[in-house]
PDB file of N, CA, C and O in Angstrom:
ATOM      1  N   MET A   1      21.461 -21.002  -2.398  1.00  0.00           N
ATOM      2  CA  MET A   1      21.045 -19.969  -1.475  1.00  0.00           C
ATOM      3  C   MET A   1      19.564 -19.671  -1.707  1.00  0.00           C
ATOM      4  O   MET A   1      19.173 -19.281  -2.807  1.00  0.00           O
ATOM      5  N   THR A   2      18.756 -19.850  -0.692  1.00  0.00           N
ATOM      6  CA  THR A   2      17.326 -19.601  -0.829  1.00  0.00           C
ATOM      7  C   THR A   2      16.981 -18.249  -0.224  1.00  0.00           C
ATOM      8  O   THR A   2      17.516 -17.874   0.819  1.00  0.00           O
ATOM      9  N   PRO A   3      16.081 -17.516  -0.884  1.00  0.00           N
ATOM     10  CA  PRO A   3      15.685 -16.218  -0.315  1.00  0.00           C
ATOM     11  C   PRO A   3      14.851 -16.413   0.942  1.00  0.00           C
ATOM     12  O   PRO A   3      14.031 -17.327   1.017  1.00  0.00           O
ATOM     13  N   THR A   4      15.063 -15.562   1.910  1.00  0.00           N
ATOM     14  CA  THR A   4      14.274 -15.624   3.142  1.00  0.00           C
ATOM     15  C   THR A   4      13.296 -14.460   3.152  1.00  0.00           C
ATOM     16  O   THR A   4      13.641 -13.361   2.717  1.00  0.00           O
ATOM     17  N   PRO A   5      12.089 -14.683   3.639  1.00  0.00           N
ATOM     18  CA  PRO A   5      11.121 -13.584   3.698  1.00  0.00           C
ATOM     19  C   PRO A   5      11.579 -12.514   4.685  1.00  0.00           C
ATOM     20  O   PRO A   5      12.284 -12.806   5.652  1.00  0.00           O
ATOM     21  N   ASN A   6      11.176 -11.295   4.432  1.00  0.00           N
ATOM     22  CA  ASN A   6      11.525 -10.199   5.328  1.00  0.00           C
ATOM     23  C   ASN A   6      10.867 -10.394   6.682  1.00  0.00           C
ATOM     24  O   ASN A   6       9.833 -11.053   6.791  1.00  0.00           O
ATOM     25  N   SER A   7      11.465  -9.825   7.702  1.00  0.00           N
ATOM     26  CA  SER A   7      10.911  -9.947   9.044  1.00  0.00           C
ATOM     27  C   SER A   7       9.604  -9.165   9.141  1.00  0.00           C
ATOM     28  O   SER A   7       9.329  -8.293   8.317  1.00  0.00           O
ATOM     29  N   ARG A   8       8.822  -9.480  10.134  1.00  0.00           N
ATOM     30  CA  ARG A   8       7.518  -8.852  10.315  1.00  0.00           C
ATOM     31  C   ARG A   8       7.610  -7.327  10.445  1.00  0.00           C
ATOM     32  O   ARG A   8       6.812  -6.625   9.823  1.00  0.00           O
ATOM     33  N   PRO A   9       8.555  -6.786  11.232  1.00  0.00           N
ATOM     34  CA  PRO A   9       8.644  -5.322  11.314  1.00  0.00           C
ATOM     35  C   PRO A   9       8.951  -4.666   9.964  1.00  0.00           C
ATOM     36  O   PRO A   9       8.475  -3.565   9.688  1.00  0.00           O
ATOM     37  N   GLU A  10       9.742  -5.337   9.125  1.00  0.00           N
ATOM     38  CA  GLU A  10      10.032  -4.784   7.804  1.00  0.00           C
ATOM     39  C   GLU A  10       8.772  -4.747   6.941  1.00  0.00           C
ATOM     40  O   GLU A  10       8.538  -3.772   6.227  1.00  0.00           O
ATOM     41  N   VAL A  11       7.974  -5.786   7.004  1.00  0.00           N
ATOM     42  CA  VAL A  11       6.744  -5.838   6.219  1.00  0.00           C
ATOM     43  C   VAL A  11       5.771  -4.757   6.692  1.00  0.00           C
ATOM     44  O   VAL A  11       5.124  -4.100   5.877  1.00  0.00           O
ATOM     45  N   VAL A  12       5.673  -4.578   7.998  1.00  0.00           N
ATOM     46  CA  VAL A  12       4.789  -3.541   8.540  1.00  0.00           C
ATOM     47  C   VAL A  12       5.272  -2.161   8.099  1.00  0.00           C
ATOM     48  O   VAL A  12       4.467  -1.298   7.749  1.00  0.00           O
ATOM     49  N   SER A  13       6.571  -1.962   8.118  1.00  0.00           N
ATOM     50  CA  SER A  13       7.142  -0.691   7.674  1.00  0.00           C
ATOM     51  C   SER A  13       6.866  -0.459   6.188  1.00  0.00           C
ATOM     52  O   SER A  13       6.498   0.646   5.791  1.00  0.00           O
ATOM     53  N   GLN A  14       7.041  -1.483   5.379  1.00  0.00           N
ATOM     54  CA  GLN A  14       6.758  -1.377   3.938  1.00  0.00           C
ATOM     55  C   GLN A  14       5.289  -1.058   3.706  1.00  0.00           C
ATOM     56  O   GLN A  14       4.959  -0.236   2.851  1.00  0.00           O
ATOM     57  N   LEU A  15       4.413  -1.697   4.453  1.00  0.00           N
ATOM     58  CA  LEU A  15       2.983  -1.458   4.298  1.00  0.00           C
ATOM     59  C   LEU A  15       2.624  -0.027   4.690  1.00  0.00           C
ATOM     60  O   LEU A  15       1.802   0.609   4.031  1.00  0.00           O
ATOM     61  N   ALA A  16       3.230   0.475   5.748  1.00  0.00           N
ATOM     62  CA  ALA A  16       2.960   1.852   6.175  1.00  0.00           C
ATOM     63  C   ALA A  16       3.400   2.857   5.116  1.00  0.00           C
ATOM     64  O   ALA A  16       2.678   3.810   4.823  1.00  0.00           O
ATOM     65  N   VAL A  17       4.575   2.647   4.544  1.00  0.00           N
ATOM     66  CA  VAL A  17       5.072   3.561   3.509  1.00  0.00           C
ATOM     67  C   VAL A  17       4.189   3.477   2.264  1.00  0.00           C
ATOM     68  O   VAL A  17       3.878   4.500   1.655  1.00  0.00           O
ATOM     69  N   ALA A  18       3.790   2.274   1.889  1.00  0.00           N
ATOM     70  CA  ALA A  18       2.926   2.111   0.719  1.00  0.00           C
ATOM     71  C   ALA A  18       1.567   2.775   0.938  1.00  0.00           C
ATOM     72  O   ALA A  18       1.022   3.384   0.017  1.00  0.00           O
ATOM     73  N   CYS A  19       1.018   2.664   2.147  1.00  0.00           N
ATOM     74  CA  CYS A  19      -0.263   3.308   2.451  1.00  0.00           C
ATOM     75  C   CYS A  19      -0.147   4.827   2.409  1.00  0.00           C
ATOM     76  O   CYS A  19      -1.052   5.510   1.929  1.00  0.00           O
ATOM     77  N   LEU A  20       0.958   5.350   2.909  1.00  0.00           N
ATOM     78  CA  LEU A  20       1.154   6.799   2.862  1.00  0.00           C
ATOM     79  C   LEU A  20       1.223   7.291   1.420  1.00  0.00           C
ATOM     80  O   LEU A  20       0.614   8.303   1.071  1.00  0.00           O
ATOM     81  N   GLY A  21       1.963   6.576   0.593  1.00  0.00           N
ATOM     82  CA  GLY A  21       2.074   6.969  -0.811  1.00  0.00           C
ATOM     83  C   GLY A  21       0.740   6.893  -1.534  1.00  0.00           C
ATOM     84  O   GLY A  21       0.381   7.801  -2.284  1.00  0.00           O
ATOM     85  N   ALA A  22       0.008   5.816  -1.311  1.00  0.00           N
ATOM     86  CA  ALA A  22      -1.291   5.670  -1.955  1.00  0.00           C
ATOM     87  C   ALA A  22      -2.300   6.639  -1.361  1.00  0.00           C
ATOM     88  O   ALA A  22      -3.225   7.066  -2.052  1.00  0.00           O
ATOM     89  N   GLY A  23      -2.138   6.992  -0.096  1.00  0.00           N
ATOM     90  CA  GLY A  23      -3.059   7.915   0.563  1.00  0.00           C
ATOM     91  C   GLY A  23      -3.022   9.312  -0.030  1.00  0.00           C
ATOM     92  O   GLY A  23      -4.028  10.022  -0.023  1.00  0.00           O
ATOM     93  N   VAL A  24      -1.870   9.706  -0.542  1.00  0.00           N
ATOM     94  CA  VAL A  24      -1.768  11.020  -1.180  1.00  0.00           C
ATOM     95  C   VAL A  24      -2.669  11.074  -2.404  1.00  0.00           C
ATOM     96  O   VAL A  24      -3.413  12.037  -2.590  1.00  0.00           O
ATOM     97  N   VAL A  25      -2.606  10.056  -3.226  1.00  0.00           N
ATOM     98  CA  VAL A  25      -3.447  10.001  -4.418  1.00  0.00           C
ATOM     99  C   VAL A  25      -4.912   9.890  -4.024  1.00  0.00           C
ATOM    100  O   VAL A  25      -5.772  10.485  -4.675  1.00  0.00           O
ATOM    101  N   THR A  26      -5.211   9.135  -2.966  1.00  0.00           N
ATOM    102  CA  THR A  26      -6.578   8.986  -2.488  1.00  0.00           C
ATOM    103  C   THR A  26      -7.147  10.327  -2.045  1.00  0.00           C
ATOM    104  O   THR A  26      -8.306  10.634  -2.322  1.00  0.00           O
ATOM    105  N   THR A  27      -6.341  11.121  -1.363  1.00  0.00           N
ATOM    106  CA  THR A  27      -6.786  12.435  -0.912  1.00  0.00           C
ATOM    107  C   THR A  27      -7.179  13.315  -2.086  1.00  0.00           C
ATOM    108  O   THR A  27      -8.195  14.008  -2.034  1.00  0.00           O
ATOM    109  N   VAL A  28      -6.385  13.290  -3.132  1.00  0.00           N
ATOM    110  CA  VAL A  28      -6.695  14.076  -4.330  1.00  0.00           C
ATOM    111  C   VAL A  28      -7.984  13.570  -4.975  1.00  0.00           C
ATOM    112  O   VAL A  28      -8.818  14.367  -5.406  1.00  0.00           O
ATOM    113  N   ALA A  29      -8.147  12.256  -5.043  1.00  0.00           N
ATOM    114  CA  ALA A  29      -9.347  11.688  -5.665  1.00  0.00           C
ATOM    115  C   ALA A  29     -10.601  12.050  -4.882  1.00  0.00           C
ATOM    116  O   ALA A  29     -11.623  12.390  -5.478  1.00  0.00           O
ATOM    117  N   VAL A  30     -10.538  11.983  -3.557  1.00  0.00           N
ATOM    118  CA  VAL A  30     -11.701  12.329  -2.732  1.00  0.00           C
ATOM    119  C   VAL A  30     -11.997  13.824  -2.865  1.00  0.00           C
ATOM    120  O   VAL A  30     -13.160  14.225  -2.893  1.00  0.00           O
ATOM    121  N   ALA A  31     -10.959  14.639  -2.945  1.00  0.00           N
ATOM    122  CA  ALA A  31     -11.153  16.079  -3.108  1.00  0.00           C
ATOM    123  C   ALA A  31     -11.857  16.403  -4.421  1.00  0.00           C
ATOM    124  O   ALA A  31     -12.538  17.423  -4.533  1.00  0.00           O
ATOM    125  N   GLN A  32     -11.691  15.526  -5.417  1.00  0.00           N
ATOM    126  CA  GLN A  32     -12.331  15.751  -6.710  1.00  0.00           C
ATOM    127  C   GLN A  32     -13.692  15.071  -6.807  1.00  0.00           C
ATOM    128  O   GLN A  32     -14.323  15.100  -7.863  1.00  0.00           O
ATOM    129  N   GLY A  33     -14.153  14.457  -5.710  1.00  0.00           N
ATOM    130  CA  GLY A  33     -15.509  13.943  -5.680  1.00  0.00           C
ATOM    131  C   GLY A  33     -15.668  12.439  -5.679  1.00  0.00           C
ATOM    132  O   GLY A  33     -16.797  11.956  -5.757  1.00  0.00           O
ATOM    133  N   GLN A  34     -14.594  11.677  -5.594  1.00  0.00           N
ATOM    134  CA  GLN A  34     -14.725  10.220  -5.559  1.00  0.00           C
ATOM    135  C   GLN A  34     -15.267   9.780  -4.211  1.00  0.00           C
ATOM    136  O   GLN A  34     -15.021  10.421  -3.190  1.00  0.00           O
ATOM    137  N   ASN A  35     -16.004   8.685  -4.219  1.00  0.00           N
ATOM    138  CA  ASN A  35     -16.545   8.104  -2.995  1.00  0.00           C
ATOM    139  C   ASN A  35     -15.378   7.730  -2.063  1.00  0.00           C
ATOM    140  O   ASN A  35     -14.465   7.020  -2.485  1.00  0.00           O
ATOM    141  N   PRO A  36     -15.395   8.195  -0.809  1.00  0.00           N
ATOM    142  CA  PRO A  36     -14.284   7.888   0.109  1.00  0.00           C
ATOM    143  C   PRO A  36     -14.069   6.395   0.350  1.00  0.00           C
ATOM    144  O   PRO A  36     -12.926   5.960   0.496  1.00  0.00           O
ATOM    145  N   LEU A  37     -15.133   5.607   0.394  1.00  0.00           N
ATOM    146  CA  LEU A  37     -14.967   4.163   0.606  1.00  0.00           C
ATOM    147  C   LEU A  37     -14.292   3.500  -0.583  1.00  0.00           C
ATOM    148  O   LEU A  37     -13.459   2.609  -0.414  1.00  0.00           O
ATOM    149  N   THR A  38     -14.646   3.929  -1.774  1.00  0.00           N
ATOM    150  CA  THR A  38     -13.998   3.397  -2.975  1.00  0.00           C
ATOM    151  C   THR A  38     -12.525   3.772  -2.969  1.00  0.00           C
ATOM    152  O   THR A  38     -11.665   2.943  -3.266  1.00  0.00           O
ATOM    153  N   ALA A  39     -12.237   5.020  -2.631  1.00  0.00           N
ATOM    154  CA  ALA A  39     -10.848   5.480  -2.591  1.00  0.00           C
ATOM    155  C   ALA A  39     -10.046   4.711  -1.544  1.00  0.00           C
ATOM    156  O   ALA A  39      -8.891   4.361  -1.785  1.00  0.00           O
ATOM    157  N   LEU A  40     -10.647   4.447  -0.383  1.00  0.00           N
ATOM    158  CA  LEU A  40      -9.963   3.696   0.664  1.00  0.00           C
ATOM    159  C   LEU A  40      -9.677   2.262   0.216  1.00  0.00           C
ATOM    160  O   LEU A  40      -8.603   1.724   0.485  1.00  0.00           O
ATOM    161  N   GLY A  41     -10.634   1.657  -0.459  1.00  0.00           N
ATOM    162  CA  GLY A  41     -10.432   0.302  -0.988  1.00  0.00           C
ATOM    163  C   GLY A  41      -9.294   0.249  -1.990  1.00  0.00           C
ATOM    164  O   GLY A  41      -8.485  -0.678  -1.968  1.00  0.00           O
ATOM    165  N   ILE A  42      -9.229   1.232  -2.862  1.00  0.00           N
ATOM    166  CA  ILE A  42      -8.150   1.290  -3.840  1.00  0.00           C
ATOM    167  C   ILE A  42      -6.813   1.488  -3.135  1.00  0.00           C
ATOM    168  O   ILE A  42      -5.809   0.889  -3.523  1.00  0.00           O
ATOM    169  N   THR A  43      -6.797   2.323  -2.107  1.00  0.00           N
ATOM    170  CA  THR A  43      -5.567   2.562  -1.346  1.00  0.00           C
ATOM    171  C   THR A  43      -5.063   1.284  -0.681  1.00  0.00           C
ATOM    172  O   THR A  43      -3.881   0.954  -0.774  1.00  0.00           O
ATOM    173  N   LEU A  44      -5.953   0.575  -0.019  1.00  0.00           N
ATOM    174  CA  LEU A  44      -5.553  -0.661   0.653  1.00  0.00           C
ATOM    175  C   LEU A  44      -5.078  -1.708  -0.334  1.00  0.00           C
ATOM    176  O   LEU A  44      -4.081  -2.388  -0.093  1.00  0.00           O
ATOM    177  N   PHE A  45      -5.792  -1.842  -1.450  1.00  0.00           N
ATOM    178  CA  PHE A  45      -5.394  -2.818  -2.465  1.00  0.00           C
ATOM    179  C   PHE A  45      -4.011  -2.495  -3.011  1.00  0.00           C
ATOM    180  O   PHE A  45      -3.165  -3.381  -3.128  1.00  0.00           O
ATOM    181  N   SER A  46      -3.779  -1.226  -3.345  1.00  0.00           N
ATOM    182  CA  SER A  46      -2.489  -0.866  -3.933  1.00  0.00           C
ATOM    183  C   SER A  46      -1.357  -1.016  -2.926  1.00  0.00           C
ATOM    184  O   SER A  46      -0.247  -1.394  -3.301  1.00  0.00           O
ATOM    185  N   ALA A  47      -1.615  -0.730  -1.666  1.00  0.00           N
ATOM    186  CA  ALA A  47      -0.574  -0.891  -0.639  1.00  0.00           C
ATOM    187  C   ALA A  47      -0.211  -2.362  -0.457  1.00  0.00           C
ATOM    188  O   ALA A  47       0.968  -2.710  -0.385  1.00  0.00           O
ATOM    189  N   VAL A  48      -1.202  -3.206  -0.384  1.00  0.00           N
ATOM    190  CA  VAL A  48      -0.937  -4.643  -0.228  1.00  0.00           C
ATOM    191  C   VAL A  48      -0.228  -5.183  -1.466  1.00  0.00           C
ATOM    192  O   VAL A  48       0.703  -5.980  -1.349  1.00  0.00           O
ATOM    193  N   ALA A  49      -0.657  -4.760  -2.638  1.00  0.00           N
ATOM    194  CA  ALA A  49      -0.011  -5.208  -3.877  1.00  0.00           C
ATOM    195  C   ALA A  49       1.450  -4.768  -3.914  1.00  0.00           C
ATOM    196  O   ALA A  49       2.317  -5.532  -4.340  1.00  0.00           O
ATOM    197  N   ALA A  50       1.728  -3.541  -3.470  1.00  0.00           N
ATOM    198  CA  ALA A  50       3.106  -3.044  -3.461  1.00  0.00           C
ATOM    199  C   ALA A  50       3.983  -3.872  -2.526  1.00  0.00           C
ATOM    200  O   ALA A  50       5.124  -4.184  -2.866  1.00  0.00           O
ATOM    201  N   VAL A  51       3.468  -4.227  -1.368  1.00  0.00           N
ATOM    202  CA  VAL A  51       4.237  -5.042  -0.429  1.00  0.00           C
ATOM    203  C   VAL A  51       4.456  -6.441  -0.989  1.00  0.00           C
ATOM    204  O   VAL A  51       5.545  -6.996  -0.850  1.00  0.00           O
ATOM    205  N   MET A  52       3.444  -7.015  -1.615  1.00  0.00           N
ATOM    206  CA  MET A  52       3.589  -8.340  -2.211  1.00  0.00           C
ATOM    207  C   MET A  52       4.651  -8.348  -3.303  1.00  0.00           C
ATOM    208  O   MET A  52       5.465  -9.269  -3.374  1.00  0.00           O
ATOM    209  N   VAL A  53       4.645  -7.333  -4.146  1.00  0.00           N
ATOM    210  CA  VAL A  53       5.656  -7.239  -5.196  1.00  0.00           C
ATOM    211  C   VAL A  53       7.039  -7.050  -4.565  1.00  0.00           C
ATOM    212  O   VAL A  53       8.017  -7.652  -5.009  1.00  0.00           O
ATOM    213  N   GLY A  54       7.112  -6.213  -3.531  1.00  0.00           N
ATOM    214  CA  GLY A  54       8.376  -6.010  -2.841  1.00  0.00           C
ATOM    215  C   GLY A  54       8.926  -7.287  -2.228  1.00  0.00           C
ATOM    216  O   GLY A  54      10.140  -7.490  -2.203  1.00  0.00           O
ATOM    217  N   GLN A  55       8.041  -8.155  -1.730  1.00  0.00           N
ATOM    218  CA  GLN A  55       8.473  -9.424  -1.157  1.00  0.00           C
ATOM    219  C   GLN A  55       8.930 -10.391  -2.231  1.00  0.00           C
ATOM    220  O   GLN A  55       9.817 -11.211  -1.993  1.00  0.00           O
ATOM    221  N   ALA A  56       8.333 -10.304  -3.411  1.00  0.00           N
ATOM    222  CA  ALA A  56       8.663 -11.224  -4.495  1.00  0.00           C
ATOM    223  C   ALA A  56       9.985 -10.867  -5.168  1.00  0.00           C
ATOM    224  O   ALA A  56      10.656 -11.732  -5.730  1.00  0.00           O
ATOM    225  N   ILE A  57      10.350  -9.604  -5.106  1.00  0.00           N
ATOM    226  CA  ILE A  57      11.581  -9.181  -5.791  1.00  0.00           C
ATOM    227  C   ILE A  57      12.783  -9.470  -4.941  1.00  0.00           C
ATOM    228  O   ILE A  57      13.910  -9.184  -5.348  1.00  0.00           O
TER     229      ILE A  57
END
């Protein structure tokens, strides 16, 4: 039995949830003075990494 990749809508849904979760931390970081572009980059990286790990498991 070979694993099949999740469908495109599932991946988009996972990415949206991961971005929302990372966005909360980003909001706190920006409120404390972090550069918004740096915070956005960290948010996108962590969301993509979370989806990749979710696909691998």
